[in-house]
matplotlib code that plots the C-alpha trace (Angstrom):
import matplotlib.pyplot as plt

x = [-13.8, -13.2, -10.3, -11.9, -12.8, -8.9, -8.1, -10.1, -9.3, -5.5, -5.9, -7.8, -4.9, -2.0, -3.9, -4.5, -0.7, 0.6, -1.7, -0.8, 3.0, 2.1, -0.3, 2.8, 4.9, 2.6, 1.8, 5.4, 6.3, 5.9, 7.3, 5.0, 5.3, 4.1, 3.2, 4.1, 2.0, -0.4, -1.1, 0.5, -2.6, -3.1, -0.7, 1.5, 4.6, 5.6, 7.5, 7.0, 9.1, 9.4, 9.5, 11.7, 11.6, 13.8, 12.3, 14.7, 16.5, 19.7, 20.6, 20.3, 19.1, 21.7, 20.0, 16.1, 15.2, 11.5, 10.2, 8.4, 6.0, 6.3, 2.7, 3.5, 5.9, 7.7, 9.8, 11.2, 12.4, 14.9, 16.6, 17.3, 20.8, 21.0, 23.8, 25.8, 23.9, 24.6, 21.6, 21.2, 18.2, 17.9, 16.3, 14.6, 13.4, 9.6, 8.2, 6.0, 4.9, 2.7, 1.2, -0.1, -2.8, -1.3, -0.4, 3.2, 4.5, 7.3, 9.5, 11.9, 11.1, 12.5, 11.7, 14.1, 15.8, 17.6, 20.0, 22.6, 24.2, 28.2, 30.2, 29.6, 26.4, 22.8, 19.1, 19.9, 19.0, 16.1, 12.7, 13.3, 15.1, 14.0, 14.8, 13.0, 14.2, 12.9, 12.0, 10.8, 8.6, 6.4, 4.3, 2.1, -0.3, -4.0, -5.6, -5.3, -6.6, -3.5, 0.1, 2.0, 5.8, 6.7, 9.6, 12.8, 14.6, 17.8, 19.0, 22.8, 22.5, 21.4, 17.4, 15.7, 12.0, 9.5, 6.7, 4.7, 1.4, -1.6, -4.3, -7.3, -10.3, -11.8, -9.5, -7.9, -3.9, -1.9, 0.9, 3.7, 1.3, 3.1, 3.7, 1.0, 0.1, -3.2, -3.3, -5.8, -8.0, -6.2, -7.0, -9.6, -6.6, -5.5, -2.2, -1.6, -1.6, 0.5, 3.5, 3.2, 6.4, 9.6, 11.3, 8.9, 9.2, 12.6, 12.3, 9.9, 11.7, 14.0, 10.9, 8.8, 12.0, 12.9, 9.0, 8.7, 11.4, 9.7, 6.8, 7.8, 9.9, 7.4, 4.6, 7.2, 7.8, 4.3, 3.5, 6.2, 4.3, 1.3, 2.8, 4.5, 1.7, -0.8, 1.3, 2.3, -1.4, -2.1, 1.2, -0.3, -3.8, -2.7, -0.1, -3.3, -5.3, -2.8, -2.3, -6.3, -6.1, -3.0, -5.0, -8.2, -6.7, -4.8, -8.4, -10.0, -7.2, -6.9, -10.8, -10.6]
y = [-55.8, -58.2, -58.3, -57.3, -54.2, -53.9, -54.8, -51.8, -48.9, -49.9, -49.5, -46.1, -44.8, -46.0, -44.7, -41.1, -40.8, -42.2, -39.2, -36.5, -37.4, -37.7, -34.6, -32.7, -33.3, -32.6, -29.7, -28.2, -29.4, -26.0, -22.8, -20.7, -17.1, -16.6, -13.8, -14.2, -11.5, -9.0, -9.3, -6.6, -4.3, -2.6, 0.7, -0.2, -2.7, -5.5, -8.7, -11.6, -15.3, -17.5, -21.1, -23.0, -27.0, -29.4, -31.7, -33.3, -36.8, -36.5, -32.7, -30.0, -26.2, -23.5, -20.6, -19.0, -16.1, -13.8, -11.9, -8.8, -7.6, -4.2, -3.2, -2.8, -0.4, -1.6, 1.2, -0.4, -4.2, -5.1, -9.1, -10.4, -11.5, -15.3, -17.3, -19.7, -17.0, -14.2, -12.2, -9.5, -7.0, -5.8, -2.1, -1.8, 0.9, 0.2, -0.4, 2.5, 4.8, 3.8, 6.3, 5.6, 6.6, 9.7, 11.0, 10.1, 8.7, 5.5, 5.2, 2.7, -0.4, -3.3, -6.5, -9.0, -11.1, -13.2, -15.5, -17.6, -20.1, -19.7, -22.5, -25.8, -24.1, -25.4, -26.5, -30.6, -32.8, -35.0, -33.8, -33.2, -29.9, -26.4, -23.0, -19.6, -16.4, -13.1, -9.5, -6.5, -4.5, -1.9, 0.0, -2.9, -1.7, -0.7, -2.0, -5.6, -8.1, -10.8, -10.1, -13.3, -13.6, -15.8, -17.9, -19.8, -22.7, -23.6, -27.3, -27.9, -30.4, -27.8, -28.6, -24.9, -25.4, -22.1, -22.0, -19.4, -20.7, -18.3, -20.4, -20.2, -19.0, -22.4, -22.7, -25.8, -25.5, -25.8, -28.1, -25.0, -22.6, -18.9, -18.2, -15.2, -12.9, -11.7, -8.0, -6.5, -3.4, -0.4, 1.2, 3.8, 6.4, 6.1, 3.9, 0.7, -1.8, -3.6, -1.7, 2.3, 3.4, 1.6, 2.3, 0.8, -2.4, -2.3, -2.5, -5.2, -7.5, -9.4, -9.7, -11.8, -14.0, -14.6, -15.5, -17.4, -19.4, -20.8, -21.4, -22.8, -25.7, -26.0, -27.3, -29.6, -30.8, -31.3, -32.6, -35.4, -35.8, -36.6, -38.9, -40.7, -40.7, -42.6, -44.8, -46.0, -46.1, -48.2, -50.6, -50.9, -51.3, -54.2, -56.1, -56.0, -57.8, -60.3, -61.0, -60.9, -63.3, -65.8, -65.8, -66.7, -69.6, -70.8, -71.0, -72.9, -75.5, -75.7, -76.6, -79.3]
z = [27.0, 24.3, 22.0, 19.3, 20.9, 21.3, 18.4, 16.8, 19.4, 18.7, 14.7, 15.3, 17.4, 15.1, 12.2, 13.6, 14.5, 11.3, 9.7, 11.8, 11.2, 7.5, 7.4, 8.7, 6.1, 3.3, 5.0, 4.5, 1.4, -0.2, -0.3, 1.8, 3.0, 6.9, 9.4, 13.1, 15.0, 13.5, 10.4, 7.4, 6.2, 3.4, 3.0, 6.0, 6.8, 8.0, 8.6, 6.4, 6.8, 3.6, 4.6, 2.6, 2.7, 0.7, -1.6, -3.5, -1.8, -3.1, -3.1, -0.7, -1.6, -2.2, -3.3, -2.8, -4.6, -3.9, -6.5, -5.9, -8.3, -9.9, -9.4, -5.6, -5.6, -2.4, -2.5, 1.4, 1.0, 4.0, 4.3, 7.4, 8.1, 8.2, 8.9, 6.3, 3.8, 1.6, 1.2, -1.8, -2.1, -5.8, -6.7, -10.4, -12.4, -12.8, -16.2, -15.2, -12.7, -9.4, -8.2, -4.2, -2.4, -1.3, -5.0, -4.6, -8.0, -7.3, -10.4, -8.5, -6.4, -4.5, -7.4, -6.2, -3.2, -2.9, -0.5, -1.5, 0.4, 1.6, 1.1, 3.1, 4.0, 2.1, 3.5, 3.4, 1.0, 1.7, 3.5, 7.2, 7.2, 6.3, 6.5, 6.8, 5.4, 6.6, 5.4, 6.3, 3.8, 3.1, 2.0, 1.2, -1.7, -1.0, -4.5, -3.2, -1.0, -1.1, -2.2, -4.3, -4.0, -7.0, -5.5, -7.2, -5.2, -6.5, -6.0, -5.4, -8.4, -10.6, -10.3, -10.4, -8.8, -9.8, -7.1, -9.2, -10.1, -8.9, -7.0, -8.8, -7.5, -7.0, -4.2, -5.8, -4.7, -8.0, -8.2, -7.5, -5.8, -5.3, -1.4, -1.0, 1.9, 2.8, 3.6, 6.4, 5.9, 7.1, 10.4, 11.3, 12.2, 8.4, 9.0, 7.7, 10.7, 11.5, 11.5, 11.3, 9.8, 8.5, 11.7, 13.6, 11.7, 12.0, 15.7, 15.5, 13.7, 16.3, 18.6, 15.7, 14.7, 17.9, 18.7, 15.0, 16.3, 19.1, 17.6, 14.9, 17.2, 19.6, 16.5, 15.0, 18.8, 19.5, 15.9, 16.6, 19.7, 18.5, 16.1, 19.1, 21.2, 18.6, 17.7, 21.4, 22.0, 19.2, 20.0, 23.9, 22.6, 20.6, 23.3, 25.5, 22.7, 22.2, 26.3, 26.5, 24.0, 25.5, 28.6, 27.3, 25.4, 28.3, 30.3, 27.6, 27.7, 31.7, 31.8, 29.3]

ax = plt.figure().add_subplot(projection="3d")
ax.plot(x, y, z, "-o")
ax.set_aspect("equal")
plt.show()
């Protein structure tokens, strides 16, 4: 195989490896809402994980606040305890009663959930760390396909970033998109899929949390391995090409 082929192979492998590492960083740059396991459905309950990366080079994240829109009328919301962070669930009187599919009128609902870092804790400065904050919520509305969770991220230097921009119909992502979760259709038995009751949602939280942590670690490790392999293959191919060139040059000299 010619040295030119080796060089092209090395360049391609290195490019793939670097692109893998860069894309992993870009994908995690926004605050996102994630679901591990069954997708929450209309009229049901479910667990949602808010993944919060740190984008400030010189300041850590010390507070995260999630807004629950009044029209969703989420009357049951629980925040999973997170060591080093103080969680607060705020319930407010709704501007106008919301009538559920069964005819029940809801006048109060949870409108905010926040996590504030205790002294000595934060999401560290730089772009290498993130934290996940979990809630169990319901019943989800039946008249929308996607729910939005505007988020506010506060840094220790006082900077506040609002992740509250809706994604337009064109699908083009805004600069600070609001975290969103798609709702599945109700199951045939009339229950909201995902989690049928609040108690069931609570009992499944521990399993979902453990699975999500393992999944996140596995995916992060896999991304780094793929990137490292790509860089390794590229470096190896380049080294072989140089050795082949050196041998060729030596042979030509000896022939003369």
